[in-house]
N, C-alpha and C positions, 0 to 999 in steps of 0.2 A: 778145514780148520775149526769150524763151528762145533763139529762133533767131538773133536779133541778138547775144545774148551768146555763143553757140556759135561764131559766125563771128568775133566779136571776139576770141576766144582766140587767133586766128591772128596777131594783131598785138601788137607789143611793149607797147603801152599797155594791154593787156588786164589785166596785173598791177595797175596803178594803179586801173583800173576795178573790179576784183574786191575790192580793199581798201576802196575807197570805198563799194561796195555792201554789203560785210560790215559796215562801220562804221555805215552808215545803218540797216541791219536791226537791229543790236545797240542802237543809241541810239534 
């Protein structure tokens, strides 16, 4: 999944994905 996340950072929606992932881990 890390590889998918790394390649995802190249896309504009990576920011939204990062925020969602962070919120999911925190909660």
